[in-house]
C-alpha positions in Angstrom: 135.8 112.4 103.0 134.3 116.1 102.5 130.8 116.9 102.2 129.2 119.9 100.7 126.3 121.0 101.2 123.6 123.3 98.6 120.0 123.9 99.5 117.7 124.4 96.9 114.0 125.4 96.5 111.5 123.0 98.7 113.3 121.8 101.7 115.8 120.0 99.0 119.3 119.6 99.9 122.0 118.5 97.3 125.3 117.2 99.1 128.4 116.9 97.1 130.8 113.8 98.4 134.1 113.5 97.8 136.2 110.0 99.0 140.1 109.9 98.9 141.8 107.9 95.8 143.5 105.8 98.0 139.3 104.8 99.1 138.6 104.1 95.7 141.4 101.8 95.3 140.3 99.5 98.2 136.4 99.4 96.8 137.8 98.5 93.2 140.2 95.7 95.1 136.9 94.5 97.0 134.6 94.7 94.0 137.2 92.4 91.7 136.9 90.0 94.9 133.5 90.0 94.8 133.6 89.3 91.0 136.7 87.4 90.2 134.7 83.8 90.4 132.5 85.0 88.1 135.0 85.8 85.3 136.8 83.1 83.3 139.7 84.2 80.7 141.3 81.1 78.6 144.4 79.7 80.3 143.3 80.7 84.0 141.3 78.7 86.7 137.7 80.1 87.7 138.2 82.8 90.4 142.2 82.6 90.0 142.7 85.5 87.5 144.5 88.2 88.0 142.8 92.0 88.6 145.7 93.2 86.5 144.6 90.9 83.7 140.8 91.6 83.8 141.2 95.3 83.5 143.7 94.7 80.6 141.0 92.7 78.9 138.1 94.5 79.6 139.1 98.0 80.6 139.6 99.3 83.8 136.2 100.3 84.4 135.1 96.6 84.7 134.6 97.4 88.3 133.7 101.0 88.8 129.9 100.1 89.0 130.7 97.5 91.7 133.3 99.8 93.4 130.6 103.0 93.4 128.1 100.8 95.1 130.7 100.1 98.1 131.8 103.7 98.1 128.1 104.9 98.6 126.6 102.8 100.4 130.0 103.1 103.1 129.8 106.4 103.0 126.2 108.1 102.2 125.6 107.4 106.3 128.7 109.5 107.6 128.1 112.2 104.8 124.3 112.9 106.7 126.5 113.3 110.1 128.3 115.4 108.8 126.2 117.7 106.7 124.2 119.1 109.4 121.0 118.4 107.8 117.9 115.7 108.9 117.2 113.8 105.8 113.9 112.7 105.9 114.0 110.9 102.1 115.4 108.5 100.6 117.8 109.8 98.2 119.1 110.6 94.4 122.0 109.5 93.8 124.6 110.7 90.8 127.9 109.7 89.7 130.1 112.6 89.2 133.5 111.2 88.9 134.6 107.4 89.2 138.7 107.0 88.1 141.5 105.4 89.2 144.0 107.6 91.2 141.4 109.9 91.7 138.5 110.9 93.7 135.3 109.7 94.1 133.1 112.1 93.7 129.1 111.9 93.8 125.9 113.9 94.4 122.7 113.0 96.5 119.9 115.2 96.1 117.2 114.4 99.1 114.6 116.2 101.0 115.3 117.6 104.5 113.3 118.3 108.1 111.1 121.1 106.8 111.1 124.3 109.8 107.8 124.2 111.2 106.4 127.7 112.6 104.1 126.2 115.2 101.1 127.5 115.9 98.7 127.5 119.0 99.1 123.8 120.9 98.1 124.6 124.7 94.2 125.8 125.0 92.7 124.3 121.9 88.8 123.6 121.6 88.0 120.2 121.1 84.7 118.4 120.7 83.2 117.0 124.4 83.0 112.8 123.9 80.1 111.6 125.8 81.5 108.7 127.7 78.2 106.9 129.9 77.6 103.6 129.2 73.9 102.9 129.0 71.9 99.8 130.3 71.2 99.1 126.9 74.8 98.9 125.9 75.7 97.0 128.4 72.9 94.3 128.1 73.9 94.5 124.2 77.7 93.1 124.9 75.9 90.9 127.2 74.1 90.0 124.5 76.6 89.3 122.7 78.7 87.4 124.2 75.7 85.0 124.7 75.5 84.6 121.3 79.5 83.7 120.7 78.7 81.2 123.1 75.9 79.8 121.4 75.3 75.9 120.0 75.2 75.5 116.5 72.8 72.6 115.8 71.6 71.3 112.5 68.3 70.7 111.7 67.3 68.4 108.5 63.9 69.7 109.4 64.0 73.3 109.6 62.7 75.9 107.6 65.2 78.8 107.5 65.1 82.0 109.0 67.3 85.4 109.2 69.7 84.5 111.5 70.1 80.7 110.4 73.3 79.0 108.1 72.6 77.8 105.1 74.9 75.6 103.4 74.9 75.6 99.6 76.3 74.8 96.8 75.7 78.0 94.1 76.4 78.5 90.3 75.6 82.2 88.3 74.3 82.5 84.9 74.2 85.6 82.7 71.9 85.0 80.1 72.1 81.3 80.4 75.9 80.8 80.3 77.3 80.9 83.6 79.6 83.5 84.4 83.4 83.6 85.9 83.8 83.8 89.8 80.1 82.8 90.4 80.4 79.1 91.4 80.9 77.9 94.8 80.4 74.3 96.9 79.3 73.5 100.9 79.3 77.6 101.5 78.1 78.2 104.9 76.1 81.3 104.0 74.7 83.7 107.5 71.3 84.8 106.3 70.6 88.3 106.9 74.7 88.6 107.2 74.5 90.9 103.9 77.7 88.8 102.5 76.1 88.5 99.3 74.7 90.3 96.7 71.6 91.8 97.8 68.3 89.8 98.0 70.0 86.6 97.9 69.6 85.7 101.4 66.6 86.8 102.0 65.0 84.3 99.1 66.2 81.7 100.8 64.5 82.2 104.0 61.6 79.3 104.1 63.3 77.1 102.3 64.9 74.2 103.9 67.8 71.4 103.2 67.4 69.2 99.9 65.7 72.3 98.2 67.0 73.6 95.0 65.9 77.1 94.1 66.7 79.6 91.3 67.4 83.1 93.2 67.2 86.0 91.1 69.2 88.9 91.5 70.9 91.9 90.0 74.2 93.0 90.5 75.0 96.9 92.0 75.8 99.6 89.1 79.0 99.8 91.4 80.4 96.3 91.5 83.9 95.9 91.0 83.5 93.5 88.0 82.4 96.2 84.9 81.1 92.9 83.2 78.4 91.9 85.7 77.6 95.5 87.0 73.9 96.5 86.9 73.1 92.9 85.4 70.3 90.7 86.2 71.8 87.3 86.9 70.3 84.0 87.9 72.1 82.2 90.6 70.8 77.9 90.7 71.2 76.9 94.1 71.3 73.7 96.3 70.6 73.5 100.1 72.7 71.0 101.8 71.8 71.7 105.3 70.3 74.1 107.5 72.0 75.2 111.0 70.7 77.5 113.9 72.1 78.8 117.5 71.3 77.8 120.4 72.0 79.9 122.9 72.5 79.4 126.2 70.2 80.6 129.4 71.2 84.3 130.8 71.5 83.6 134.7 74.4 83.1 137.3 75.8 80.0 135.5 76.1 81.5 132.5 78.3 84.3 134.0 80.7 81.5 135.6 80.9 80.1 132.0 82.3 83.2 130.4 84.1 85.4 132.9 85.5 84.8 137.1 82.6 86.1 138.5 79.7 84.4 140.1 76.6 85.9 139.4 75.3 87.8 136.4 75.1 90.9 138.5 79.2 91.1 138.9 79.2 89.9 136.0 77.4 93.4 134.2 79.1 95.6 136.3 82.8 94.4 134.9 81.1 94.6 131.5 80.1 97.9 132.5 84.0 98.8 133.7 85.4 97.5 130.8 82.9 99.3 128.5 84.0 102.8 130.2 87.3 102.2 129.5 87.0 101.7 125.9 84.5 104.9 125.7 87.3 106.8 127.2 90.3 105.7 125.8 88.3 106.5 122.5 87.5 109.4 123.7 90.8 110.3 124.2 91.9 109.3 120.8 89.3 111.6 119.6 90.3 114.5 121.4 94.0 114.3 120.5 93.3 113.8 116.9 90.9 116.6 116.5 93.3 118.6 118.8 96.5 118.3 116.4 94.0 118.6 113.3 93.5 122.2 114.6 97.3 122.8 115.7 98.2 121.9 112.2 95.7 123.9 110.6 97.5 126.6 112.7 100.9 125.8 111.8 102.6 126.5 109.1 105.2 124.1 107.1 106.5 123.0 103.6 106.3 119.3 103.4 109.0 118.2 99.8 107.6 115.8 98.0 109.7 113.0 98.5 109.3 112.9 101.9 105.8 112.5 101.5 107.0 109.4 98.8 109.6 107.7 101.8 106.2 108.0 104.0 104.2 106.3 101.6 107.1 103.2 100.9 106.6 102.5 104.6 103.0 102.5 104.3 103.1 100.0 101.5 105.3 97.8 103.5 102.9 98.3 106.3 100.2 97.1 104.1 102.1 94.0 102.7 103.0 92.5 106.4 99.3 93.2 107.0 98.2 91.1 104.1 100.8 88.6 104.1 99.2 88.4 108.2 96.1 87.3 106.6 98.1 84.8 103.7 97.7 87.2 100.6 100.3 89.5 99.3 100.0 92.9 97.4 99.5 91.4 94.1 96.7 89.0 94.6 95.4 91.8 96.8 95.8 94.0 93.2 94.7 91.1 91.0 91.1 90.8 93.3 90.6 94.5 93.6 91.6 95.8 90.4 94.0 98.3 91.7 97.6 99.4 90.7 100.1 100.0 92.8 100.0 103.5 91.7 96.2 103.5 92.5 97.3 102.3 96.0 100.3 104.7 96.3 97.5 107.6 95.4 94.7 106.7 98.0 97.9 107.1 100.4 99.2 110.7 100.0 96.5 112.4 101.6 97.4 110.0 104.7 100.7 110.3 104.4 100.9 113.9 104.1 98.6 113.6 107.7 101.6 111.6 109.3 104.4 113.7 108.2 102.4 117.0 109.7 101.2 115.1 112.9 105.0 113.8 113.6 106.5 117.6 112.6 104.3 119.4 114.9 104.6 116.8 118.0 108.3 116.9 117.3 108.3 120.8 117.2 106.5 121.1 120.4 108.9 118.7 122.1 111.8 121.1 121.0 109.7 124.5 122.9 108.6 122.6 126.1 112.6 121.1 125.8 111.2 117.8 126.4 113.6 115.3 127.8 113.6 112.1 128.6 115.9 110.4 131.5 117.4 106.7 131.6 115.2 106.1 134.1 112.3 106.8 132.2 113.8 104.2 129.4 114.2 101.8 132.2 110.6 101.9 133.6 109.1 101.7 130.0 111.4 98.6 129.1 110.2 97.1 132.5 106.7 97.8 131.4 107.2 96.4 128.0 108.7 93.3 129.5 106.0 92.6 131.6 103.7 92.9 129.1 105.5 90.7 126.6 105.7 87.9 129.4 109.9 88.7 129.2 112.9 88.8 131.6 114.0 92.4 131.7 117.3 92.1 131.0 116.4 89.8 128.2 114.4 92.5 126.7 117.7 95.2 127.6 119.8 93.1 125.1 117.3 94.1 122.3 118.1 97.8 122.2 121.0 99.4 121.2 121.3 102.9 121.0 119.5 103.2 117.8 116.5 101.5 119.3 117.2 103.6 122.7 116.9 106.4 120.7 113.6 105.5 119.0 112.4 104.6 122.3 113.4 108.0 123.7 111.5 109.9 120.5 108.4 107.7 121.3 108.3 108.8 124.8 108.9 112.2 124.5 106.0 112.4 122.0 103.5 110.7 124.3 104.8 113.6 126.6 104.1 116.4 123.7 100.8 114.8 123.5 99.5 114.9 127.1 100.9 118.9 127.0 98.2 119.4 124.5 95.7 117.1 126.2 96.3 118.7 129.4 95.2 122.5 128.3 92.6 121.5 126.0 89.1 123.5 126.4 86.3 121.3 125.5 82.6 122.2 124.4 80.0 120.7 123.6 78.6 118.9 120.8 76.4 121.2 118.5 73.0 119.6 118.6 71.4 118.0 115.4 67.7 118.4 114.4 65.3 115.9 115.6 64.9 114.5 111.9 68.8 114.3 111.9 68.8 112.7 115.3 66.0 110.6 114.4 68.1 108.8 111.0 71.0 108.3 113.0 69.1 106.3 115.7 67.1 104.3 112.7 70.8 103.4 110.8 71.9 102.7 114.7 69.3 100.2 115.1 69.8 98.5 111.7 73.3 98.1 112.3 72.4 96.8 115.7 69.9 93.9 114.2 72.0 93.2 111.2 75.2 92.3 114.1 72.6 90.7 116.2 71.4 88.1 113.4 75.5 87.8 112.3 75.9 86.4 115.8 72.9 84.8 116.0 73.9 82.4 113.0 
């Protein structure tokens, strides 16, 4: 096999791959054996027609398409090793020549890893994040746990209050006619959760089980169903039951029930410790993201379009897996949201480009810093993962072939590159906001907390 490399504009390359004639003959023979069971010719049993008879009747090219696929699959990976370029996208394949007795020639056009002119990556200035945990935050976390451990009680005589759960039947009517998707039965609705149209839940407050209520609401102007957006409708609602939550006493017994500690004071200390760890982890992520963003801004790289498309392909697969875990598929998601594949890909484009740029600058730092990962470090990481996964180390090791080990080494080297950045950042205090903005932010935060508390109590 021979490989010729032609460098194109915008970090694209064109590989011309030539495979000897004897390999072509072998591929045609394989194609014959794969297809002969599907070919029926009078006078021969199915699957027993000789190759030369089939070629005489249908032409020698009858097996060329299958043979081409075999030759490309067998050769493309090796051609990448031979070409000396790091290919980072799916190839666009074009067959130049396939004929018995002649070499097989095809071209593969793809994106190569772009060069990176790295900007300043040591001493990058980032915003200092406050990781102080207040007593109010500890109390809020404890209260959330208290709500999670509350008992749901059904009360036939209870008047609905904010935070209660009403089990309802409902049907929506537009101009006196029911509309699609506006009906539900025995639906548990948290009052104050904001899960229904604005204004719906509030109209159930003060009602009780057995009541039938006409709820008048107007759909938001930006509602996803265009035929309902901005329209006034009436929901006929029947309330079947009302539930409220009885919360446990906040004492040492509660602490013993929800934790390994004997006293409420000890439990609160542990909660504060965990909140502090979470804040510190979040601060590190923010510091890392801000630093890398600034390094990208100070660096130069030309990202080829096919590289971005390949990244979007990967993100679409990730999205499909997440949907599958929720019991949905992408087609159902698109039907529900009214989106198309192209719309989803366009929405992912900016993030895809940012992911690529982040990877490129970190990989360049690995090179510039001469970062290498030893076998001992790989061993240590595998031991750590085995402990986390509750697996035997030797069992996990068997799963790591050369390719997976190389991937693990790359991940560890990227972690070291991030450490180089974070060990050298300069932190500066966040800019002060005006009192008006601060008050507004505090007000919004208080509203969010109130909503969350209502949900948890329901």
